[in-house]
GUZAGU-639856 format. One record per residue (C-alpha): residue in three letters; x, y, z; chain; residue number from 1. Coordinates in Angstrom, 1 decimal, decimal comma. Example, Ala and Ser with C-alpha at 12.3 -4.5 7.8 and 13.67 -1.06 7.14 Angstrom:
2
 type      x      y      z mol seq
  ala   12,3   -4,5    7,8   A   1
  ser   13,7   -1,1    7,1   A   2
END
This chain:
284
 type      x      y      z mol seq
  unk   40,9  -19,0   15,3   A   1
  unk   39,9  -22,5   15,5   A   2
  unk   37,1  -21,7   18,2   A   3
  unk   35,7  -19,2   15,7   A   4
  unk   35,8  -21,6   13,0   A   5
  unk   34,1  -24,4   15,0   A   6
  unk   31,6  -22,0   16,1   A   7
  unk   30,7  -21,0   12,5   A   8
  unk   30,6  -24,5   11,3   A   9
  unk   28,1  -25,3   14,1   A  10
  unk   26,1  -22,3   13,2   A  11
  unk   25,9  -23,4    9,6   A  12
  unk   25,0  -26,9   10,7   A  13
  unk   22,1  -25,9   12,8   A  14
  unk   20,7  -23,2   10,5   A  15
  unk   21,4  -25,3    7,4   A  16
  unk   18,2  -27,4    7,3   A  17
  unk   16,1  -24,5    7,9   A  18
  unk   17,9  -22,6    5,1   A  19
  unk   17,4  -25,4    2,6   A  20
  unk   13,9  -25,7    3,4   A  21
  unk   13,4  -21,9    3,0   A  22
  unk   15,4  -22,0   -0,2   A  23
  unk   13,3  -25,0   -1,8   A  24
  unk   10,0  -23,3   -0,7   A  25
  unk   11,2  -20,0   -2,2   A  26
  unk   13,2  -21,1   -5,1   A  27
  unk   10,7  -23,3   -6,8   A  28
  unk    7,9  -20,7   -7,1   A  29
  unk   10,4  -17,9   -8,2   A  30
  unk   11,9  -20,2  -11,0   A  31
  unk    8,3  -21,1  -12,2   A  32
  unk    7,4  -17,5  -12,2   A  33
  unk   10,6  -16,6  -14,2   A  34
  unk    9,8  -19,3  -16,6   A  35
  unk    6,3  -18,1  -16,9   A  36
  unk    7,5  -14,6  -17,5   A  37
  unk    9,5  -15,6  -20,7   A  38
  unk    6,2  -16,8  -22,5   A  39
  unk    3,4  -15,0  -24,3   A  40
  unk    0,8  -16,7  -22,4   A  41
  unk   -2,9  -15,5  -21,6   A  42
  unk   -5,6  -17,5  -20,0   A  43
  unk   -8,2  -15,8  -22,3   A  44
  unk   -6,4  -18,2  -25,0   A  45
  unk   -4,7  -20,9  -23,0   A  46
  unk   -3,7  -23,0  -26,1   A  47
  unk   -1,8  -20,2  -27,7   A  48
  unk    1,4  -20,3  -25,7   A  49
  unk    4,7  -19,3  -27,2   A  50
  unk    8,1  -18,5  -26,2   A  51
  unk    8,5  -14,5  -26,0   A  52
  unk   12,0  -14,3  -24,4   A  53
  unk   12,4  -10,7  -22,8   A  54
  unk    9,5   -9,3  -24,8   A  55
  unk    7,3   -9,0  -21,7   A  56
  unk   10,1   -7,3  -19,6   A  57
  unk   10,6   -4,8  -22,5   A  58
  unk    6,8   -4,2  -22,7   A  59
  unk    6,5   -3,5  -19,0   A  60
  unk    9,5   -1,3  -18,6   A  61
  unk    8,8    0,7  -21,6   A  62
  unk    5,1    1,3  -20,4   A  63
  unk    4,2    4,1  -18,0   A  64
  unk    2,4    1,7  -15,4   A  65
  unk    5,7    0,2  -14,1   A  66
  unk    7,2    3,5  -13,4   A  67
  unk    4,1    5,1  -12,1   A  68
  unk    3,5    2,4   -9,6   A  69
  unk    7,2    2,2   -8,7   A  70
  unk    6,8    5,9   -7,6   A  71
  unk    3,7    5,3   -5,6   A  72
  unk    5,1    2,1   -3,9   A  73
  unk    8,4    4,0   -3,1   A  74
  unk    6,1    7,0   -1,5   A  75
  unk    4,2    4,8    0,6   A  76
  unk    7,1    2,6    1,7   A  77
  unk    9,2    5,6    2,8   A  78
  unk    6,5    7,7    4,3   A  79
  unk    4,9    4,5    6,4   A  80
  unk    8,3    3,2    7,2   A  81
  unk    9,6    6,6    8,4   A  82
  unk    6,7    7,4   10,5   A  83
  unk    6,6    3,9   12,1   A  84
  unk   10,3    4,3   13,0   A  85
  unk   10,0    7,6   14,8   A  86
  unk    6,6    6,4   16,6   A  87
  unk    8,2    3,0   17,3   A  88
  unk   11,4    4,6   18,7   A  89
  unk    9,2    6,5   20,9   A  90
  unk    7,1    3,6   22,2   A  91
  unk   10,2    1,6   22,6   A  92
  unk   11,7    4,1   24,8   A  93
  unk    8,4    4,7   26,9   A  94
  unk    8,0    0,8   27,4   A  95
  unk   11,7    0,5   28,3   A  96
  unk   11,6    3,3   30,8   A  97
  unk    8,3    3,1   32,5   A  98
  unk    8,4    1,2   35,9   A  99
  unk    4,8    0,9   36,7   A 100
  unk    2,5   -1,0   34,6   A 101
  unk    5,3   -1,9   32,1   A 102
  unk    3,7   -5,3   31,3   A 103
  unk    0,2   -4,0   30,8   A 104
  unk    1,6   -1,1   28,4   A 105
  unk    3,4   -3,6   26,4   A 106
  unk    0,4   -5,6   25,9   A 107
  unk   -1,7   -2,6   24,9   A 108
  unk    0,7   -1,4   22,5   A 109
  unk    1,1   -4,8   20,8   A 110
  unk   -2,6   -5,1   20,3   A 111
  unk   -2,9   -3,4   16,8   A 112
  unk    0,0   -5,9   15,5   A 113
  unk   -2,4   -8,8   16,5   A 114
  unk   -5,3   -7,3   14,2   A 115
  unk   -5,3   -8,8   10,9   A 116
  unk   -4,3   -6,4    8,1   A 117
  unk   -7,7   -6,9    6,3   A 118
  unk   -9,5   -6,1    9,4   A 119
  unk   -7,6   -2,9    9,9   A 120
  unk   -7,8   -1,9    6,4   A 121
  unk  -11,6   -2,1    6,5   A 122
  unk  -11,8   -0,4    9,7   A 123
  unk  -10,0    2,5    8,5   A 124
  unk  -11,8    2,5    5,1   A 125
  unk  -15,2    2,9    7,0   A 126
  unk  -13,8    5,4    9,6   A 127
  unk  -12,8    7,8    6,4   A 128
  unk  -16,1    7,2    4,4   A 129
  unk  -17,8   10,6    3,9   A 130
  unk  -20,9   11,2    5,8   A 131
  unk  -21,0    7,8    7,7   A 132
  unk  -17,3    7,6    8,8   A 133
  unk  -16,5    9,4   12,1   A 134
  unk  -13,3   10,8   10,5   A 135
  unk  -14,8   11,2    7,1   A 136
  unk  -17,1   14,3    7,3   A 137
  unk  -18,3   15,6    4,1   A 138
  unk  -14,8   14,9    2,4   A 139
  unk  -14,2   11,7    0,3   A 140
  unk  -10,8   10,9    1,7   A 141
  unk  -10,5    7,8   -0,6   A 142
  unk  -11,4    9,8   -3,7   A 143
  unk   -8,2   12,0   -4,1   A 144
  unk   -4,8   10,8   -4,4   A 145
  unk   -2,9   12,5   -1,5   A 146
  unk   -5,7   12,0    0,8   A 147
  unk   -6,1    8,3   -0,2   A 148
  unk   -2,4    8,1    0,4   A 149
  unk   -2,9    9,5    3,9   A 150
  unk   -5,4    6,9    4,8   A 151
  unk   -3,4    4,1    3,5   A 152
  unk   -0,5    5,2    5,4   A 153
  unk   -2,3    5,9    8,6   A 154
  unk   -3,6    2,3    8,3   A 155
  unk    0,0    0,9    8,0   A 156
  unk    1,4    3,0   10,7   A 157
  unk   -1,4    1,8   13,2   A 158
  unk   -0,9   -1,8   12,2   A 159
  unk    2,8   -2,0   12,1   A 160
  unk    4,3    0,4   14,5   A 161
  unk    4,1   -2,1   17,3   A 162
  unk    6,3   -4,3   15,4   A 163
  unk    8,9   -1,7   14,9   A 164
  unk    8,5   -0,8   18,7   A 165
  unk    9,1   -4,3   19,5   A 166
  unk   12,2   -4,9   17,5   A 167
  unk   13,8   -1,7   18,9   A 168
  unk   12,9   -2,5   22,4   A 169
  unk   14,9   -5,7   21,9   A 170
  unk   18,0   -3,5   21,3   A 171
  unk   17,2   -1,2   24,1   A 172
  unk   17,2   -3,9   26,8   A 173
  unk   20,8   -4,9   25,7   A 174
  unk   22,1   -1,5   26,6   A 175
  unk   23,8   -1,7   30,1   A 176
  unk   22,4    0,7   32,7   A 177
  unk   25,9    1,3   34,0   A 178
  unk   26,6    3,3   30,8   A 179
  unk   24,0    5,6   31,5   A 180
  unk   25,1    6,0   35,0   A 181
  unk   28,5    6,8   34,0   A 182
  unk   27,3    9,4   31,5   A 183
  unk   25,2   11,1   34,1   A 184
  unk   28,1   11,4   36,5   A 185
  unk   30,2   13,0   33,7   A 186
  unk   27,5   15,6   33,3   A 187
  unk   26,1   14,3   29,9   A 188
  unk   22,3   15,5   29,5   A 189
  unk   19,4   13,4   28,2   A 190
  unk   19,8   14,4   24,7   A 191
  unk   23,4   13,7   24,8   A 192
  unk   22,8   10,4   26,3   A 193
  unk   20,3    9,5   23,7   A 194
  unk   22,5   10,5   20,6   A 195
  unk   25,9    9,0   22,0   A 196
  unk   24,7    5,8   24,0   A 197
  unk   21,2    4,9   22,8   A 198
  unk   21,3    5,2   19,0   A 199
  unk   25,0    3,8   18,7   A 200
  unk   24,1    0,6   20,9   A 201
  unk   20,7    0,0   19,3   A 202
  unk   21,8    0,7   15,6   A 203
  unk   21,9   -3,2   14,8   A 204
  unk   18,4   -3,4   16,1   A 205
  unk   17,5   -0,3   13,8   A 206
  unk   19,0   -1,8   10,9   A 207
  unk   16,8   -5,2   11,4   A 208
  unk   13,7   -3,5   12,1   A 209
  unk   14,1   -1,3    9,0   A 210
  unk   15,1   -4,3    6,8   A 211
  unk   12,1   -6,3    7,7   A 212
  unk    9,6   -3,4    7,5   A 213
  unk   10,8   -2,0    4,4   A 214
  unk   10,7   -5,1    2,7   A 215
  unk    7,1   -5,8    3,8   A 216
  unk    6,1   -2,3    3,0   A 217
  unk    7,4   -2,3   -0,5   A 218
  unk    5,2   -5,5   -1,2   A 219
  unk    1,9   -3,7    0,1   A 220
  unk   -1,1   -5,1   -1,6   A 221
  unk   -4,1   -5,9    0,9   A 222
  unk   -4,6   -2,3    2,3   A 223
  unk   -4,6   -0,7   -1,2   A 224
  unk   -6,8   -3,5   -2,6   A 225
  unk   -9,4   -3,0    0,0   A 226
  unk   -9,3    0,6    0,5   A 227
  unk   -9,0    2,1   -3,0   A 228
  unk   -8,6   -0,9   -5,4   A 229
  unk   -5,6    0,9   -7,0   A 230
  unk   -7,6    3,9   -8,1   A 231
  unk   -6,7    7,5   -7,9   A 232
  unk   -3,1    6,8   -8,5   A 233
  unk   -2,5    4,6   -5,5   A 234
  unk   -1,7    1,5   -7,6   A 235
  unk    1,4   -0,3   -6,4   A 236
  unk    3,8   -2,8   -7,9   A 237
  unk    2,0   -5,7   -6,2   A 238
  unk   -1,3   -4,4   -7,4   A 239
  unk    0,1   -4,2  -11,0   A 240
  unk    1,1   -7,9  -10,8   A 241
  unk   -2,4   -8,7   -9,5   A 242
  unk   -4,1   -6,8  -12,2   A 243
  unk   -2,3   -8,4  -14,9   A 244
  unk   -2,6  -11,8  -13,6   A 245
  unk   -6,2  -11,7  -12,3   A 246
  unk   -8,1   -9,2  -13,9   A 247
  unk   -6,5   -9,2  -17,3   A 248
  unk   -5,5  -13,0  -17,2   A 249
  unk   -1,9  -12,2  -18,8   A 250
  unk    0,2  -14,8  -17,2   A 251
  unk    3,3  -13,8  -19,0   A 252
  unk    3,1  -10,1  -18,2   A 253
  unk    2,0  -10,6  -14,4   A 254
  unk    4,9  -13,1  -14,0   A 255
  unk    7,3  -10,4  -15,5   A 256
  unk    6,0   -8,0  -12,9   A 257
  unk    6,3  -10,4  -10,1   A 258
  unk   10,0  -11,2  -11,0   A 259
  unk   10,8   -7,6  -11,4   A 260
  unk    9,4   -6,9   -8,0   A 261
  unk   11,3   -9,8   -6,5   A 262
  unk   14,5   -8,2   -8,0   A 263
  unk   13,7   -4,7   -6,4   A 264
  unk   13,2   -6,5   -3,0   A 265
  unk   16,3   -8,5   -3,5   A 266
  unk   18,1   -5,1   -4,1   A 267
  unk   16,7   -3,4   -1,0   A 268
  unk   17,7   -6,3    0,9   A 269
  unk   21,1   -6,5   -0,2   A 270
  unk   21,7   -2,7    0,5   A 271
  unk   20,5   -3,2    3,8   A 272
  unk   22,7   -6,2    4,4   A 273
  unk   25,8   -4,3    3,1   A 274
  unk   25,1   -1,4    5,5   A 275
  unk   24,6   -3,9    8,4   A 276
  unk   28,0   -5,4    7,8   A 277
  unk   29,6   -2,0    7,6   A 278
  unk   28,0   -1,0   10,9   A 279
  unk   29,5   -4,3   12,5   A 280
  unk   32,8   -3,6   11,1   A 281
  unk   32,8   -6,2    8,8   A 282
  unk   33,8   -6,4    4,9   A 283
  unk   30,9   -5,0    2,9   A 284
END
């Protein structure tokens, strides 16, 4: 018990400075944004600032834009993260099992993740352009809602599947090979070994990978901005905040959207953390 407490204190002591720095860097902008969200403040009339209380939040939640963009964000997040998880797991298994050219394979797989999101978004946008794109043909992929969703999701999947694969590979390398050998001796097939050994052993890595990728996907902005400008029903919550702040110059409304988005991300993170603690057998 004393050793566990000592290790816990040492852990907090070592992580404390970094945590304090992260809290300072994060907390100040959040508090400033929360303060602006309580004001009736527009850059079109900068001298006419007034305290609005929760009126900005009421206006946003009572309107259709928030709920429409929340649904759009959820569709893009669930679809892209789901595909990235399946493909990333397959890539992680391949990188873990292959014996010849393992380092070359890992390097090639990670190349898309090294490409800037702006570059990949422009590349897919041009690829799906009608008449001139090598995929586009005569169909305007970015001119219809569901086809535009498809292009955005494909861009995200191509860009970030390597991240998912890398996180899952880190979990796979911790599984002892002796466990698989014992299962083979007992007559377990490949499918049984996967479900009874691989998945349970890498479950913590799965939770961490899904946590990071879901939080990142829920805040998607740059791909949507470059490929559709939020048109044809592809506007997300981050784009809604951008529209209020930059296009409409409504600082109060834009800040309120940002605070609500931050709250959504915090709820998602809290859910993942509780699930992760349950998986490890700790208190929820």
